C-alpha positions as CSV (number, residue, x, y, z in Angstrom):
1,M,0.0,0.0,0.0
2,S,1.4,3.4,-0.9
3,E,1.7,6.4,1.3
4,P,-1.0,9.1,1.1
5,V,-0.1,12.1,-1.2
6,E,-0.7,15.6,0.2
7,T,-1.0,18.6,-2.0
8,V,-1.4,22.2,-1.0
9,K,-3.1,24.8,-3.2
10,V,-4.3,28.4,-2.7
11,V,-7.8,29.1,-3.9
12,K,-9.1,32.6,-4.4
13,F,-12.6,33.7,-5.1
14,L,-14.6,36.9,-5.3
15,R,-17.6,37.0,-3.0
16,L,-20.3,39.6,-4.0
17,T,-23.0,40.1,-1.4
18,F,-26.3,41.7,-2.4
19,K,-29.2,43.1,-0.5
20,T,-32.6,41.5,-1.4
21,N,-36.1,42.8,-1.3
22,D,-36.8,40.1,1.3
23,G,-36.5,42.3,4.5
24,D,-32.9,42.6,5.8
25,R,-31.7,39.5,4.0
26,T,-28.6,39.3,1.8
27,T,-27.4,36.7,-0.6
28,S,-23.9,36.1,-2.0
29,I,-22.4,35.0,-5.3
30,Q,-18.9,33.4,-5.2
31,I,-16.8,33.6,-8.4
32,P,-13.6,31.5,-8.4
33,Y,-10.3,32.7,-9.7
34,P,-11.0,36.5,-10.0
35,R,-8.8,38.6,-12.1
36,A,-5.8,40.1,-10.3
37,D,-6.4,43.6,-11.6
38,L,-9.9,44.1,-10.2
39,T,-10.7,47.5,-8.8
40,K,-13.5,48.9,-6.7
41,E,-15.0,50.6,-9.8
42,I,-14.9,47.3,-11.8
43,I,-16.6,45.4,-9.0
44,E,-19.3,48.0,-8.4
45,A,-20.0,48.2,-12.2
46,A,-20.4,44.4,-12.3
47,M,-22.7,44.4,-9.3
48,D,-24.8,47.2,-10.8
49,T,-25.2,45.2,-14.0
50,I,-26.2,42.1,-12.1
51,I,-28.8,44.1,-10.1
52,N,-30.1,46.1,-13.1
53,T,-30.6,43.1,-15.4
54,N,-32.5,41.0,-12.8
55,V,-30.6,37.9,-13.9
56,F,-31.2,36.2,-10.5
57,Y,-34.6,35.4,-9.1
58,F,-35.1,33.3,-6.0
59,M,-38.2,31.3,-6.5
60,K,-38.2,29.8,-2.9
61,T,-38.5,33.3,-1.4
62,A,-39.8,35.2,-4.4
63,S,-37.0,37.7,-3.9
64,R,-34.7,39.6,-6.1
65,L,-31.5,41.6,-5.7
66,I,-32.0,45.3,-5.0
67,G,-28.7,46.7,-3.8
68,K,-25.0,46.1,-3.1
69,D,-23.9,45.1,0.4
70,S,-20.2,44.1,0.1
71,A,-17.5,42.6,-2.0
72,E,-14.4,40.8,-0.9
73,I,-11.7,38.6,-2.3
74,I,-11.2,35.5,-0.2
75,E,-8.0,33.4,-0.2
76,R,-8.0,29.9,1.2
77,T,-5.2,27.4,1.5
78,V,-6.5,23.9,0.8
79,L,-4.6,20.8,1.9
80,T,-5.8,17.7,0.0
81,T,-4.8,14.2,1.1
82,D,-5.1,11.6,-1.6
83,F,-5.3,8.0,-0.4
84,D,-4.6,5.4,-3.2
85,I,-7.2,2.8,-2.5
86,S,-7.1,1.1,-5.8
87,A,-6.4,-2.6,-5.7
């Protein structure tokens, strides 16, 4: 039996959080591997486009996006252990 193989990778994603018309609730969209040259202006313009085009509708709560709440780039280090269990 071979030893487990561990790999480490860094994963980045852009989390856009929007206000909804469902009271004080918010909802988020996570986009993996965002461009390195993103600016506040680019992110705000993208969020405005998402809000203004009504591309997301949440059937369960009958809510839609009505405003920007926050945006952040998240970076996580992921350690994966691969166990070779093939016979």
